C-alpha positions in Angstrom: 0.0 0.0 0.0 1.3 3.5 -0.9 0.0 7.0 -0.4 0.2 9.5 -3.2 -0.4 13.2 -2.5 -1.9 15.0 -5.5 -2.9 18.2 -3.7 -1.3 18.2 -0.3 2.2 19.5 0.1 3.2 17.5 3.1 3.1 13.9 4.2 3.4 12.3 7.6 4.3 8.6 7.7 2.1 8.0 10.7 -0.8 8.3 8.2 0.0 5.0 6.7 1.8 3.0 9.4 0.2 -0.2 8.1 1.7 0.1 4.6 4.3 -2.5 3.9 5.6 -3.9 0.6 8.1 -6.7 1.1 11.5 -6.1 -0.5 13.7 -8.5 1.5 17.3 -7.9 2.2 20.1 -10.4 2.4 23.6 -10.4 3.9 25.6 -9.3 0.9 28.9 -10.7 2.2 28.2 -13.5 4.7 31.9 -14.4 5.0 32.9 -11.0 6.6 31.5 -8.7 9.3 32.6 -5.5 10.9 32.6 -3.7 14.3 30.1 -0.8 14.4 30.2 0.0 10.6 28.9 3.5 9.9 29.7 4.1 6.2 30.2 2.2 3.0 31.7 3.7 -0.2 33.2 2.8 -3.6 36.2 4.6 -5.0 34.7 5.3 -8.4 38.0 4.1 -10.0 36.7 1.1 -11.9 38.0 -1.5 -9.4 34.5 -2.3 -8.1 35.9 -2.5 -4.5 33.9 -1.5 -1.5 35.2 0.4 1.6 33.6 0.0 5.0 34.2 2.6 7.8 34.2 1.4 11.4 33.3 4.0 14.0 36.4 3.4 16.1 38.7 4.6 13.3 39.3 1.9 10.8 38.5 1.5 7.1 38.4 -1.9 5.4 38.5 -2.6 1.7 37.4 -5.8 -0.1 36.3 -6.9 -3.6 32.6 -6.6 -4.4 32.1 -10.4 -4.4 29.5 -12.3 -2.3 32.1 -15.1 -1.7 34.7 -12.8 -0.1 35.9 -14.1 3.2 38.5 -11.5 4.3 39.1 -7.8 4.1 42.2 -5.6 4.0 42.8 -2.8 6.5 42.9 0.3 4.3 43.4 2.8 7.0 43.7 2.7 10.8 43.6 6.0 12.7 42.1 4.8 15.9 44.8 6.7 17.8 43.6 10.0 16.3 39.9 9.3 16.6 37.8 9.9 19.7 34.8 7.6 19.9 33.9 8.0 23.6 30.5 9.6 22.8 27.9 7.4 21.2 27.9 9.7 18.1 31.6 10.4 18.0 34.2 8.5 15.9 35.3 8.1 12.3 32.1 9.2 10.7 32.5 9.7 7.0 34.5 8.9 3.9 34.6 10.4 0.4 36.8 9.7 -2.5 38.0 12.5 -4.8 36.3 12.4 -8.2 39.7 11.9 -9.8 40.8 9.4 -7.2 42.0 7.0 -9.9 44.7 9.5 -10.8 45.4 11.5 -7.7 44.7 8.9 -4.9 43.1 11.4 -2.6 40.3 10.6 -0.2 38.7 12.6 2.7 37.5 11.6 6.1 35.4 13.3 8.8 36.3 12.2 12.4 35.9 13.3 16.0 38.9 14.3 18.0 39.5 15.4 21.6 41.6 18.1 23.4 39.5 20.1 22.6 36.4 18.2 21.4 36.2 18.9 17.7 35.5 17.5 14.2 38.3 17.1 11.8 38.0 17.1 8.0 41.2 15.7 6.6 42.7 14.5 3.3 44.7 11.3 2.9 46.5 9.6 0.0 46.5 6.0 -1.1 49.9 4.2 -0.7 52.1 4.6 -3.7 52.9 0.8 -3.6 49.6 -0.8 -2.7 46.2 0.3 -3.9 44.6 -1.5 -0.9 46.5 0.5 1.7 46.4 4.2 2.5 49.4 6.2 3.6 48.6 6.9 7.2 51.2 9.7 7.4 49.8 11.6 4.5 47.1 13.4 6.5 46.4 17.0 5.6 43.9 18.7 7.9 41.6 20.9 5.8 39.1 22.1 8.4 38.3 21.7 12.1 35.5 23.0 14.2 34.9 22.7 17.9 32.0 20.7 19.3 30.4 21.9 22.6 28.9 18.4 23.3 29.6 14.8 22.3 26.4 14.3 20.2 25.0 15.7 17.0 28.3 15.6 15.0 26.7 15.0 11.5 29.5 13.1 9.8 28.7 12.7 6.1 30.9 14.2 3.4 30.5 13.7 -0.3 31.5 15.3 -3.6 28.7 16.9 -5.5 28.3 16.8 -9.3 30.1 20.2 -9.3 33.3 18.7 -7.9 33.0 20.5 -4.6 33.1 18.7 -1.2 29.9 18.9 0.9 30.1 18.3 4.6 27.2 17.7 7.1 27.5 19.2 10.6 25.2 18.7 13.5 23.9 21.5 15.8 26.6 20.9 18.4 24.5 18.6 20.6 22.9 18.5 24.0 19.1 18.7 23.4 17.0 21.4 21.8 20.1 23.2 20.4 20.6 25.3 23.6 23.2 27.6 21.8 20.9 28.1 18.8 23.8 27.1 16.5 21.7 25.8 13.6 20.2 29.3 13.1 23.5 31.1 13.7 25.2 31.7 10.4 28.5 32.9 12.0 29.4 29.3 12.9 29.6 26.0 11.1 27.2 23.9 13.3 23.8 22.7 12.1 24.8 23.2 8.5 25.7 21.7 5.1 29.1 23.1 4.1 30.6 23.3 0.6 34.3 23.8 0.0 36.7 23.7 -3.0 39.4 21.2 -2.0 41.3 21.6 -5.3 42.3 25.1 -4.5 43.5 27.0 -1.4 43.1 30.5 -0.2 45.6 32.4 2.1 46.3 30.2 5.1 43.4 27.9 4.4 43.9 24.5 2.7 40.7 25.0 0.7 38.9 27.7 -1.1 35.4 29.0 -0.9 33.4 28.5 -4.2 32.4 31.9 -5.6 28.8 30.9 -5.8 28.4 29.8 -2.2 25.4 31.8 -0.8 27.4 33.7 1.7 30.7 34.1 -0.2 32.2 37.5 0.3 29.4 38.6 2.8 30.0 41.6 5.1 27.8 40.3 8.0 30.4 37.8 9.4 28.6 34.7 8.2 30.7 31.6 7.6 31.4 31.5 3.9 31.5 27.7 3.9 27.8 27.4 4.5 25.6 26.0 1.7 22.4 25.5 3.8 21.5 25.8 7.5 18.8 25.2 10.1 19.6 21.5 10.5 19.7 19.5 13.7 21.7 16.4 12.8 21.9 15.6 9.1 23.7 12.3 9.7 23.6 11.0 6.1 23.1 12.8 2.8 23.7 11.9 -0.8 23.4 13.2 -4.4 21.1 11.6 -7.0 23.5 11.0 -9.9 20.6 11.5 -12.4 18.9 14.7 -11.1 21.8 16.1 -9.0 19.4 16.6 -6.1 21.0 16.6 -2.6 18.9 14.5 -0.2 19.4 14.3 3.6 17.7 12.7 6.5 17.7 15.1 9.5 17.4 13.4 12.9 14.7 14.9 15.0 14.5 16.0 18.7 11.7 14.1 20.4 8.7 14.1 18.0 9.5 14.0 14.3 12.2 12.7 11.8 12.4 14.4 8.4 13.6 14.1 4.9 14.9 17.2 3.1 16.0 18.2 -0.3 18.9 20.6 0.3 19.2 23.7 -1.9 21.6 26.7 -1.9 21.2 29.2 0.9 18.0 27.7 2.4 17.0 27.6 6.0 15.5 24.2 7.1 14.0 25.5 10.3 15.6 23.9 13.3 15.3 24.9 16.2 12.2 27.0 15.2 10.6 23.9 13.7 10.8 20.1 14.1 9.5 18.6 10.9 6.3 20.5 10.0 5.6 21.5 13.6 6.6 24.4 15.8 9.4 23.3 18.3 10.4 26.5 20.1 7.4 28.6 21.1 9.7 31.3 22.4 10.7 32.0 18.8 7.2 32.9 18.0 7.4 30.1 15.4 7.8 32.5 12.6 8.0 30.3 9.5 8.7 33.1 7.1 11.7 32.0 4.9 11.8 28.5 6.2 12.0 25.4 3.9 9.8 22.5 4.9 10.7 18.9 4.8 9.6 16.5 2.0 8.2 14.1 4.5 8.2 13.5 8.3 7.4 10.6 10.5 6.6 10.4 14.2 7.7 8.2 17.1 5.2 5.5 16.2 7.4 4.8 13.2 10.9 5.4 14.5 13.3 7.6 16.5 16.4 8.3 14.4 16.4 8.7 10.6 19.2 7.3 8.5 19.4 9.1 5.2 20.1 7.0 2.1 20.4 7.1 -1.7 18.2 7.4 -4.8 18.2 3.9 -6.3 19.8 3.9 -9.8 20.7 0.2 -9.9 19.1 -2.4 -12.0 18.8 -5.5 -9.8 15.5 -4.3 -8.3 14.0 -2.2 -11.2 10.8 -1.6 -9.2 12.8 0.7 -6.9 14.3 2.8 -9.8 14.3 6.5 -8.9 13.1 6.0 -5.3 15.0 7.6 -2.4 15.7 4.7 0.0 16.1 5.6 3.7 15.6 4.0 7.1 15.1 4.4 10.8 18.0 3.3 12.9 15.9 2.3 16.0 13.0 0.4 14.4 14.8 -0.9 11.2 12.0 0.2 8.9 13.2 1.0 5.4 11.2 3.2 3.0 11.2 4.2 -0.6 10.2 7.7 -1.5 9.3 8.9 -5.0 9.3 12.7 -5.4 8.0 14.3 -8.6 7.8 17.8 -7.1 5.6 19.4 -4.4 2.2 17.8 -4.3 3.3 14.6 -6.0 5.0 12.4 -3.4 4.7 8.7 -3.0 6.2 7.0 0.1 6.2 3.2 0.6 7.3 1.1 3.5 9.6 -1.4 1.8 10.6 -3.6 4.7 10.4 -3.8 8.5 13.9 -5.2 9.0 15.5 -6.2 12.3 18.6 -4.2 11.6 19.9 -1.0 13.1 20.6 0.7 9.8 23.5 3.1 10.4 24.2 4.0 6.8 23.6 3.3 3.1 26.1 3.1 0.2 26.2 2.3 -3.5 28.6 0.3 -5.6 29.9 1.4 -9.0 26.8 0.0 -10.7 24.4 1.9 -8.5 23.3 -1.0 -6.3 22.4 0.0 -2.8 24.1 -1.6 0.3 22.9 -1.3 3.9 25.2 -1.0 6.9 23.9 -2.7 10.0 25.4 -1.4 13.2 25.5 -5.0 14.3 28.2 -5.7 11.8 26.7 -7.0 8.6 26.4 -5.4 5.1 23.1 -6.1 3.4 21.5 -5.5 0.0 18.0 -5.9 -1.5 17.4 -9.3 -2.9 17.5 -8.8 -6.7 14.2 -9.3 -8.6 16.3 -9.6 -11.8 19.1 -12.1 -11.4 21.4 -14.2 -13.5 20.7 -17.8 -14.1 24.4 -18.4 -13.8 24.1 -17.1 -10.2 21.3 -19.6 -9.4 18.6 -17.0 -9.8 15.1 -18.0 -11.0 13.6 -14.6 -11.8 14.5 -13.5 -15.3 13.5 -10.4 -17.3 10.2 -10.9 -19.2 11.8 -9.1 -22.2 15.2 -7.7 -23.2 16.0 -4.7 -21.1 18.7 -1.9 -21.3 19.3 0.3 -18.3 20.4 3.9 -18.2 24.1 4.4 -17.7 25.7 4.9 -14.2 26.9 7.4 -13.3 24.9 9.8 -15.3 25.8 12.4 -16.3 29.5 11.2 -16.5 32.3 13.7 -15.7 34.8 13.4 -18.5 38.4 13.1 -17.3 37.1 12.0 -13.9 35.2 8.8 -14.8 37.0 6.2 -16.9 33.9 4.1 -17.7 30.1 4.0 -17.2 28.1 0.9 -16.5 24.9 -0.4 -18.1 22.9 -3.5 -17.4 21.4 -5.7 -20.1 18.6 -8.1 -19.1 18.0 -11.2 -21.2 15.0 -13.6 -20.9 16.9 -16.3 -22.7 20.4 -17.1 -24.1 20.9 -15.0 -27.2 23.3 -12.9 -29.4 23.6 -9.3 -28.5 25.5 -6.3 -29.9 26.0 -3.1 -27.8 27.4 -0.2 -29.8 28.3 3.4 -28.9 27.6 6.2 -31.5 28.1 9.9 -31.7 25.2 12.3 -32.7 26.0 11.8 -36.4 25.5 8.1 -36.1 29.1 7.2 -36.5 30.2 4.0 -34.6 32.7 4.9 -31.9 33.2 1.5 -30.4 31.6 -1.9 -30.0 31.0 -2.6 -26.4 29.7 -6.1 -26.7 29.2 -8.5 -29.5 28.5 -12.2 -28.8 26.3 -14.8 -27.2 25.1 -14.1 -23.6 23.3 -16.3 -21.1 19.8 -15.5 -19.8 20.0 -13.1 -16.8 21.3 -9.6 -16.1 24.7 -8.6 -17.4 26.7 -5.6 -16.3 28.7 -4.0 -19.2 31.2 -1.2 -19.1 31.5 1.6 -21.7 34.9 3.2 -21.8 34.6 7.0 -22.0 38.2 8.1 -21.4 38.6 9.5 -24.8 35.2 11.1 -25.2 34.8 14.9 -25.2 32.0 16.6 -23.4 28.7 16.1 -25.3 25.9 13.8 -26.1 26.3 10.2 -27.3 24.1 7.2 -27.8 24.4 3.5 -27.0 22.3 1.0 -28.8 21.5 -2.7 -27.9 20.6 -4.9 -30.8 19.3 -8.5 -30.5 17.5 -10.8 -33.0 14.1 -9.2 -32.3 14.8 -5.8 -30.6 16.8 -2.6 -30.8 16.9 -0.2 -27.9 18.9 3.1 -27.9 19.6 5.4 -24.9 21.5 8.6 -24.4 24.9 9.1 -22.7 25.8 12.6 -21.5 29.4 13.4 -20.8 30.3 16.7 -19.0 33.5 18.7 -18.9 
């Protein structure tokens, strides 16, 4: 059962608490587990490896293979990380868009003496791609934390190549210092910085189009958006470019927001769609409301996720997948603009979902704080993998990532679904219809096949890829950016 809003602008999940469509999850890597995993990432370098972050201060790397039975320790900075508070620790990981060439990655961790968050850059080892250089740390940014909770933690590169950072309101309860509304500090915000340039004594630069760049009021120029309580996890939709976050509530409501430049998301004036601080007068002028909220009958701590752009579960295509850490409920949200919102309870799991991640093909993975990494059970599987559910017809997915950043992404991935064993030909063309390369040409078994299209020599522009079988021909667009 789902709820579609055709005229209302808001939705509360408590209105359809009985809705539940079953999309089971399985342990994706039953041969390995982790200690308090809080993040999972891929490097975007074509290696198809996965990296799992443990809260205490370690990062593990392993091949994206269900049969894997061991991991490699990529980085251990437990001696630098403070995880004494329940929400402190090594909290986030992001790989530079050009990681395949420069080897840079970025972390967000808690430190002590004084209590603070640290945003730092590291480099991969020059001799081993599965090891980081522990001594390569360059600290880009630090900001003090008045309390041990509400540290945010996510960081990710946007489609513009800038690094975005989530910060909590500083902690305690009710934002006693009103940090989220105070634009002179970095707490309760989404930040945006340019890590490829520096300015003065700073190891980064302020993008010129940041909303408060060059202001004369003393506002922090790093701010992209503000008025957030604890945006623990955010992500960019690779197709639309939208920035989604789940903002953890105080004691009544959890909320999902689409983050946009310069906007005020209301905390501590509002919690969800409701007034939180009567002393403020609850003036809602200029505030941006959530997309959805849910109350304590559904959960108590939202974990933001990702828009699904994989192909293993095509029914979820385009849905924002998120969860509640306390109850284990996982939802899928379709947003077609204000007034056209569909929210579905996908699964009432038994997992404490601490984070979501995606692999290079866009498939979503789920971090359970108990130690396992899960994924949705595919509804389109390969017969070679023992699957029984085959496509009803030949299918050709959109590319991932899309659009592709030329010079930063070496290849894009498409999935071809075949109801039976047959000959296929996948070809890349330019806009004049000239063949640039043949991606695949041969006989493939029934099932779903992941194929990679090399784009390293393509200039920015529009291209087309076409799948031809004995009875069908399907063509889709590939967009390459500068």
